[in-house]
C-alpha positions as CSV (number, residue, x, y, z in Angstrom):
1,M,-105.3,51.8,60.1
2,T,-105.2,52.5,56.5
3,Y,-102.2,51.3,55.1
4,I,-100.1,53.2,52.0
5,V,-97.8,51.2,50.1
6,T,-95.5,52.9,48.1
7,L,-94.1,51.2,44.8
8,S,-91.6,52.7,42.0
9,P,-93.0,52.3,38.4
10,D,-90.9,49.3,38.0
11,Q,-92.2,47.4,40.6
12,L,-95.8,48.2,39.8
13,D,-95.2,46.7,36.0
14,D,-93.7,43.5,37.7
15,N,-96.4,42.7,40.0
16,E,-99.6,44.3,38.2
17,D,-100.3,40.9,35.9
18,D,-100.0,38.9,38.8
19,W,-102.4,41.2,40.6
20,L,-104.9,41.1,38.1
21,V,-105.5,37.1,38.5
22,S,-104.3,36.2,42.1
23,E,-105.8,39.4,43.4
24,R,-103.2,39.0,46.2
25,F,-100.2,41.3,47.5
26,T,-98.2,40.5,50.4
27,K,-95.6,43.4,51.4
28,G,-93.3,43.4,54.1
29,L,-93.4,46.3,56.7
30,P,-90.8,48.7,58.2
31,T,-89.4,47.7,61.7
32,G,-91.9,48.8,64.5
33,L,-94.5,50.1,62.5
34,D,-98.0,49.8,64.5
35,T,-100.1,46.6,63.0
36,S,-102.8,47.1,65.4
37,D,-106.2,45.5,63.9
38,T,-108.1,48.7,64.1
39,G,-109.7,51.1,61.6
40,T,-110.4,50.6,58.0
41,R,-107.6,48.3,57.3
42,L,-108.0,49.1,53.6
43,A,-104.6,49.5,51.9
44,L,-103.8,52.4,48.8
45,L,-100.8,51.3,46.8
46,V,-99.1,54.2,45.3
47,C,-97.0,54.1,42.4
48,D,-94.3,57.0,42.8
49,N,-93.2,58.6,39.4
50,R,-91.2,61.3,40.4
51,A,-87.8,60.0,39.3
52,R,-88.8,59.0,35.9
53,P,-88.5,60.8,32.7
54,A,-92.4,62.2,31.4
55,K,-93.3,59.5,29.0
56,K,-96.5,57.3,28.9
57,R,-95.9,54.0,30.6
58,R,-98.4,50.7,30.4
59,N,-99.9,51.5,33.7
60,G,-101.4,54.4,32.3
61,F,-100.0,57.8,33.4
62,A,-97.0,60.3,32.1
63,E,-96.8,63.1,34.6
64,H,-94.1,63.1,37.3
65,G,-95.7,62.8,41.1
66,R,-97.5,60.1,43.0
67,F,-100.7,58.1,41.9
68,I,-103.2,56.0,43.6
69,T,-103.1,53.1,41.3
70,W,-104.8,50.2,43.4
71,M,-106.8,49.3,46.2
72,G,-107.3,46.3,48.7
73,S,-108.1,44.9,51.9
74,V,-105.7,44.0,54.6
75,Q,-107.0,40.4,55.7
76,Q,-103.9,39.0,57.3
77,F,-101.0,40.2,59.5
78,N,-98.0,37.9,58.9
79,T,-94.8,37.2,61.4
80,V,-92.1,36.8,59.3
81,G,-89.3,36.6,62.5
82,P,-89.3,37.7,65.7
83,V,-89.4,41.3,64.8
84,D,-90.2,41.7,61.1
85,R,-94.1,41.9,60.3
86,S,-95.9,41.8,56.7
87,I,-99.3,42.4,55.6
88,T,-101.7,40.4,52.8
89,I,-103.8,42.3,50.9
90,Q,-106.4,40.7,49.4
91,P,-108.7,41.2,47.1
92,M,-107.4,43.7,45.3
93,R,-108.8,46.0,42.4
94,R,-107.0,48.4,40.2
95,C,-108.5,52.2,40.1
96,P,-110.3,53.1,36.9
97,K,-107.6,55.6,36.7
98,P,-104.6,56.8,38.2
99,V,-105.3,59.2,41.0
100,P,-102.8,61.8,41.5
101,L,-101.6,62.9,44.7
102,D,-99.4,65.7,44.1
103,G,-99.3,69.3,42.3
104,P,-102.1,71.5,42.7
105,D,-105.1,69.4,41.3
106,G,-103.4,66.2,43.5
107,I,-106.0,64.8,46.5
108,L,-102.5,66.4,48.9
109,A,-103.4,69.5,48.0
110,S,-107.0,69.8,48.9
111,L,-106.3,67.9,52.6
112,P,-106.2,70.2,55.9
113,S,-102.4,70.9,56.7
114,T,-102.3,68.0,59.8
115,H,-103.6,65.1,57.7
116,R,-101.5,66.1,54.7
117,A,-98.4,66.0,56.9
118,H,-99.9,62.3,57.9
119,M,-100.0,61.0,55.0
120,E,-96.5,62.4,53.8
121,R,-94.9,60.4,56.7
122,A,-96.7,57.2,55.4
123,L,-95.7,57.9,51.9
124,S,-91.9,58.5,53.2
125,E,-91.2,54.7,53.1
126,S,-92.2,51.8,51.0
127,A,-95.2,51.1,53.6
128,G,-97.2,53.2,56.2
129,H,-100.4,54.1,57.3
130,C,-102.6,56.9,58.7
131,G,-105.2,56.7,61.5
132,M,-109.3,57.0,61.0
133,T,-109.7,60.9,61.0
134,T,-106.9,61.2,58.8
135,W,-108.4,58.6,56.3
136,Q,-111.7,60.2,56.5
137,A,-110.2,63.3,55.3
138,L,-108.6,61.4,52.6
139,Q,-111.5,59.6,51.6
140,E,-113.8,63.0,51.3
141,A,-111.3,64.1,49.2
142,L,-110.8,60.9,47.1
143,L,-114.6,60.9,46.8
144,R,-115.2,64.8,45.9
145,R,-112.8,64.8,42.8
146,H,-113.2,60.7,42.0
147,P,-117.1,59.9,43.0
148,E,-116.6,56.3,40.8
149,L,-114.3,55.4,43.7
150,A,-117.2,55.1,45.8
151,R,-117.8,51.5,44.6
152,Y,-114.5,50.3,45.1
153,I,-114.3,51.6,48.6
154,D,-117.6,50.1,49.6
155,W,-116.9,46.8,48.0
156,L,-113.6,46.1,50.0
157,L,-115.2,47.5,53.0
158,A,-117.9,44.6,52.7
159,H,-114.9,42.5,52.7
160,L,-113.2,43.9,55.9
161,D,-116.9,44.6,57.7
162,P,-119.0,41.4,57.1
163,L,-122.0,41.1,58.7
164,V,-122.9,38.8,61.5
165,F,-125.8,36.2,60.8
166,N,-127.7,35.2,63.8
167,V,-128.2,31.5,63.9
168,E,-131.6,31.7,65.7
169,D,-133.2,33.8,63.2
170,A,-134.5,31.7,60.1
171,A,-133.5,34.4,57.3
172,D,-130.0,34.7,58.4
173,R,-129.4,30.7,58.7
174,A,-131.0,30.6,55.1
175,W,-128.4,33.1,53.7
176,Q,-125.7,31.8,55.8
177,E,-125.8,28.4,54.0
178,Q,-126.4,29.7,50.6
179,K,-123.4,31.7,51.2
180,D,-121.6,28.6,51.9
181,A,-122.9,27.0,49.1
182,A,-122.0,29.5,46.8
183,Q,-118.4,29.9,47.8
184,S,-118.2,26.1,47.7
185,L,-119.1,26.5,43.8
186,T,-116.2,28.8,43.4
187,R,-114.0,26.2,45.5
188,V,-114.9,23.6,43.4
189,T,-114.3,25.5,40.1
190,D,-110.9,27.3,41.0
191,F,-112.5,31.1,40.6
192,P,-112.1,33.5,43.2
193,N,-114.5,33.5,46.1
194,S,-114.3,37.2,46.2
195,A,-116.6,38.1,43.9
196,L,-119.5,36.2,45.9
197,S,-118.5,37.5,49.1
198,A,-119.4,41.2,49.3
199,W,-123.1,41.2,50.6
200,G,-125.6,43.1,52.6
201,R,-128.8,41.7,54.0
202,P,-131.5,41.7,50.9
203,A,-135.1,44.0,51.5
204,S,-136.6,40.6,52.2
205,R,-136.2,38.1,54.1
206,D,-137.7,36.0,51.3
207,E,-135.0,36.5,48.9
208,P,-132.0,34.4,47.9
209,Y,-128.6,35.2,49.3
210,L,-127.3,36.5,45.8
211,A,-130.3,39.4,45.8
212,G,-127.9,40.9,48.2
213,L,-124.6,41.1,46.3
214,I,-122.6,43.8,46.1
215,P,-121.6,44.1,42.9
216,D,-117.8,43.9,42.0
217,P,-116.6,47.4,41.2
218,V,-115.2,46.4,37.5
219,E,-115.8,49.3,35.3
220,N,-119.0,48.3,33.2
221,S,-117.5,49.2,29.8
222,L,-114.6,47.0,30.7
223,I,-117.0,43.9,31.1
224,D,-118.8,44.7,27.7
225,H,-115.8,44.6,26.2
226,D,-114.6,41.5,27.8
227,V,-117.7,39.5,27.2
228,R,-118.2,40.7,23.7
229,V,-114.8,40.2,22.5
230,G,-113.0,37.7,24.5
231,L,-115.5,35.5,26.2
232,G,-118.6,35.4,23.6
233,G,-121.0,37.2,25.6
234,E,-123.2,33.7,26.0
235,G,-127.1,34.3,27.4
236,S,-127.9,33.0,30.8
237,L,-129.4,29.8,30.5
238,F,-131.8,30.0,33.3
239,D,-132.8,33.6,32.1
240,D,-136.8,32.2,31.9
241,W,-136.7,31.4,35.7
242,R,-136.2,35.3,36.4
243,Q,-139.4,35.8,34.5
244,R,-141.3,33.6,36.3
245,N,-143.9,34.2,39.1
246,D,-143.7,31.1,41.2
247,V,-140.0,31.3,42.1
248,R,-137.7,34.0,42.7
249,C,-134.2,33.8,40.9
250,D,-131.1,35.9,41.2
251,I,-127.8,35.0,38.7
252,H,-124.5,35.8,39.0
253,V,-121.6,34.8,36.4
254,L,-117.9,34.6,36.4
255,E,-116.1,33.9,33.3
256,D,-112.1,33.7,32.5
257,S,-110.2,34.8,29.2
258,T,-109.8,31.4,28.4
259,G,-113.7,31.1,27.9
260,R,-114.4,29.2,31.0
261,R,-117.6,30.4,32.8
262,L,-119.5,29.8,35.7
263,E,-123.0,30.6,36.6
264,V,-124.5,30.7,39.7
265,V,-128.0,31.0,40.0
266,N,-129.7,31.2,43.2
267,V,-133.6,30.2,43.4
268,N,-136.3,29.5,46.4
269,A,-140.3,29.3,46.0
270,T,-141.4,29.4,49.7
271,P,-141.0,32.2,52.4
272,V,-138.2,31.3,54.6
273,E,-139.9,29.8,57.4
274,R,-141.3,27.0,55.6
275,R,-137.5,26.2,53.8
276,L,-136.2,22.6,54.3
277,G,-133.0,23.7,53.8
278,T,-130.3,24.3,51.2
279,D,-129.1,22.7,48.3
280,M,-126.1,23.2,46.2
281,I,-125.8,21.6,42.6
282,Y,-123.0,21.9,40.2
283,Y,-123.3,20.6,36.9
284,H,-120.1,20.6,34.6
285,H,-121.6,20.7,31.4
286,P,-118.4,19.1,29.2
287,T,-119.0,16.0,31.2
288,H,-122.7,15.9,31.6
289,S,-122.5,15.6,35.6
290,F,-123.8,17.4,38.6
291,V,-123.4,16.6,41.7
292,L,-125.6,17.8,45.1
293,V,-124.7,18.8,48.4
294,Q,-127.8,19.0,51.1
295,Y,-126.9,21.2,54.2
296,K,-127.8,20.0,57.2
297,R,-126.7,22.0,60.5
298,L,-125.1,20.3,63.6
299,H,-125.8,21.8,67.0
300,S,-123.4,24.6,67.5
301,R,-122.2,23.2,71.1
302,S,-122.4,19.8,71.1
303,K,-121.6,19.6,67.0
304,E,-124.3,16.3,66.9
305,Y,-127.5,16.1,64.3
306,R,-130.1,13.7,65.6
307,V,-131.9,12.0,62.7
308,N,-135.7,12.4,62.5
309,K,-137.7,11.2,59.8
310,Q,-137.6,14.3,57.8
311,L,-134.1,13.7,57.3
312,L,-134.9,9.9,56.6
313,D,-137.5,10.7,53.7
314,Q,-135.1,13.3,52.2
315,M,-132.5,10.8,51.8
316,D,-135.1,8.8,49.9
317,R,-135.9,11.6,47.9
318,L,-132.1,12.1,46.8
319,E,-131.2,8.4,46.2
320,Q,-133.8,8.9,43.2
321,V,-130.9,10.9,41.5
322,S,-129.0,8.0,40.7
323,R,-131.7,6.9,38.3
324,L,-130.7,10.1,36.2
325,S,-127.3,8.6,35.3
326,S,-126.3,6.5,32.9
327,E,-123.6,3.6,32.9
328,P,-120.2,5.1,32.3
329,V,-118.7,4.1,29.2
330,R,-115.8,6.7,28.3
331,S,-112.7,6.8,30.6
332,H,-114.0,10.0,32.2
333,E,-117.1,9.3,32.9
334,W,-115.8,6.5,35.6
335,R,-117.0,7.4,39.1
336,L,-115.6,6.0,42.3
337,S,-119.3,5.1,43.7
338,Q,-122.5,5.5,42.4
339,D,-122.9,8.5,45.1
340,A,-123.9,11.8,43.4
341,C,-125.3,13.3,46.5
342,F,-123.7,14.1,49.7
343,L,-124.8,15.5,53.0
344,K,-122.8,18.5,54.5
345,F,-123.2,18.3,58.6
346,A,-122.2,22.1,59.0
347,H,-121.9,24.4,62.3
348,W,-121.1,27.7,62.6
349,R,-120.8,29.8,65.7
350,N,-123.6,32.1,66.7
351,G,-122.5,35.8,66.6
352,A,-119.9,34.7,64.0
353,A,-119.1,36.9,61.4
354,S,-119.5,36.0,57.7
355,S,-116.1,35.2,56.1
356,T,-114.3,33.9,53.0
357,E,-114.0,30.6,54.8
358,L,-116.1,27.7,54.2
359,A,-118.0,26.1,57.2
360,H,-116.5,23.5,59.0
361,G,-118.2,20.7,58.6
362,M,-118.3,16.7,57.6
363,Y,-119.3,15.7,53.6
364,I,-120.9,12.6,53.8
365,P,-121.8,10.6,50.6
366,L,-125.3,9.5,51.1
367,S,-124.3,5.5,50.7
368,Y,-122.3,6.0,53.5
369,A,-124.8,7.9,55.7
370,R,-127.0,4.5,54.9
371,V,-124.5,2.2,56.2
372,L,-123.9,4.6,59.2
373,L,-127.6,4.3,60.3
374,E,-127.3,0.8,60.1
375,D,-123.9,0.7,62.4
376,D,-123.9,0.9,66.1
377,C,-121.8,3.6,66.0
378,T,-124.5,6.2,65.5
379,L,-126.4,4.6,68.0
380,G,-127.6,7.1,70.8
381,P,-128.4,6.3,74.7
382,K,-132.0,6.4,73.9
383,G,-131.9,4.4,71.2
384,G,-131.9,7.5,68.3
385,R,-129.7,7.7,65.6
386,I,-126.9,10.8,65.9
387,F,-124.6,11.8,63.2
388,S,-121.3,13.6,64.8
389,Y,-117.6,14.1,64.1
390,E,-117.0,10.9,66.7
391,R,-119.6,8.6,65.1
392,A,-118.5,9.1,61.4
393,A,-115.3,8.7,61.2
394,G,-114.6,8.2,57.3
395,Y,-116.4,11.8,56.7
396,L,-114.8,14.1,54.2
397,V,-113.4,17.5,54.9
398,G,-114.1,20.5,52.4
399,A,-111.0,20.1,50.5
400,E,-110.9,16.5,50.1
401,F,-114.5,16.7,49.0
402,A,-113.4,19.6,46.4
403,E,-110.8,17.6,44.8
404,L,-113.3,15.1,43.9
405,V,-115.4,16.8,42.4
406,K,-112.3,19.0,40.8
407,L,-111.2,16.0,39.1
408,G,-115.0,14.4,38.0
409,R,-114.2,11.3,40.7
410,V,-118.0,11.8,41.9
411,G,-121.2,12.7,40.2
412,T,-123.5,11.8,37.7
413,V,-122.9,10.2,34.6
414,G,-124.9,11.2,31.1
415,T,-127.0,14.1,32.9
416,S,-128.6,16.4,30.1
417,I,-129.5,20.2,30.8
418,E,-133.1,19.4,30.6
419,Q,-132.7,17.0,33.7
420,L,-130.8,19.4,35.7
421,R,-133.1,22.2,35.1
422,D,-136.2,20.4,35.9
423,F,-134.6,18.7,39.2
424,G,-133.3,22.2,40.1
425,L,-137.0,23.7,39.8
426,Q,-138.4,20.7,41.3
427,R,-136.0,21.2,44.6
428,A,-137.1,24.7,44.8
429,R,-140.7,24.0,44.6
430,E,-140.3,21.2,47.4
431,G,-138.9,24.0,50.0
432,Y,-135.3,24.2,49.7
433,S,-133.1,27.1,48.7
434,V,-131.5,26.1,45.6
435,V,-127.8,27.3,44.9
436,L,-126.8,26.1,41.5
437,G,-123.5,26.0,39.2
438,F,-124.0,25.7,35.8
439,E,-120.1,25.5,34.5
440,T,-119.2,25.4,30.8
441,S,-115.7,25.6,28.9
442,E,-114.0,24.1,25.8
443,E,-111.4,21.9,28.3
444,T,-111.2,18.4,27.7
445,P,-111.3,16.2,30.7
446,R,-107.5,16.0,30.5
447,A,-107.1,19.5,30.2
448,R,-109.3,19.9,33.3
449,A,-107.3,17.7,35.4
450,T,-103.8,19.7,34.0
451,R,-105.8,23.0,35.4
452,V,-106.9,21.4,38.6
453,R,-103.3,20.0,39.6
454,Q,-101.7,23.3,38.5
455,R,-101.4,25.0,41.7
456,S,-99.5,28.1,40.7
457,A,-101.9,31.5,40.8
458,K,-99.7,33.4,38.4
459,K,-100.7,31.0,35.4
460,R,-104.3,31.3,36.1
461,P,-106.5,33.2,33.6
462,K,-108.0,36.8,34.5
463,V,-111.5,36.6,35.7
464,I,-114.3,38.9,35.7
465,S,-117.5,38.9,37.4
466,Y,-121.0,40.3,37.0
467,S,-125.0,39.8,37.1
468,P,-126.2,39.8,33.6
469,P,-129.5,42.2,32.8
470,A,-132.4,40.6,33.2
471,P,-134.6,40.0,30.1
472,Q,-136.4,43.2,29.2
473,Q,-140.1,41.3,27.7
474,P,-141.9,39.3,30.3
475,S,-142.8,35.8,29.1
476,S,-144.7,33.1,30.0
477,D,-142.8,29.6,31.6
478,A,-140.2,28.4,28.9
479,P,-141.3,24.7,27.5
480,G,-139.7,22.6,29.5
481,S,-139.2,24.3,32.8
């Protein structure tokens, strides 16, 4: 089904500011409306301006009539009561300009009479829907008159019809882990994960996950204006990595209207068949602190991980990270422990589609992993060591780990940007896929904690998402890289 939600101008005005931030709208459905999980599951939000005086409104149109103003993906069907149903539309994007449905130049006039009747039926109530054949006719008419909407439709459909990863394939496994790492970064920074979720397989199996990112369909002119006027337009700290011959690096940036910025850097230096796994590194520039998560895959059926020499060697190398850390001096530098590195033992079901949810798994601090390896609880029946949910009762789940990172309770102390850059390149050269998040802002530690504890999406600032252009002139490796 393709859902049609009709709103009055006042309803649109009341909701638009919230939608620009939350990207989410829940709408009740008329009793008896079919909610079969079929078809596109797109949603078109229509403003009915026929009863209003023909005057210019802040939503951008003056004429009488009905206009498509927003588009979104129906991600969730909700049961409100024994009979009532609702849909949750998320993410949502505002159309570059309102698309008229009525009049000789409107979209409805260009539809065959049968499909026009189906659309009128869907528009007759506050929420309705049309079938696949009517949607196809509507889509053709929309793109014929408004080709700029193709980017919006493709981006939304990528959220609704994600690719299925094959856990038997090395490239798919690597992309699956990198996707989870990228979405972990948006979780610990409170940026919307929709910006990094629309994706298609890159041309080469060796390319990073971000190489296949389907860009957010926001207007380039809007990005340029917001970055230049509201957000400062800083260059990427890792631009020189994209000019190197020994690594492949892709960058994506999220910025909000307060100036807070997350630069996501995805880099690798080896063919996928020789990769050792994925590292997520999150660096919080205001406190000069970073956290590392190394991914390990639990067996998809037994949910176990059998410890081997490779893991023990990798743990030895991760313990060296603590040497980068200084002793805490100020209150915000205090940590719960010296652990800055975690192992995420994650599992994915084979054949499961990519989604915006993080992979299920255990976050285990490195020091706790050492304790477990000396405890009989991890001793296997043949003398080896095994990590599993039952054997590691003190693990963290994703929400617990994210909260500790958000509040600055874990991570290094006094780590410089130069150390971060050196460490990130070192991990890539050692054979890891690295997903690095570099957050900058003017927030004080107290302001950061206040924001984290503020749960209302309505108070969050507007966010833009874009891939910065690559440097024009090739150059040799930058000093200190």
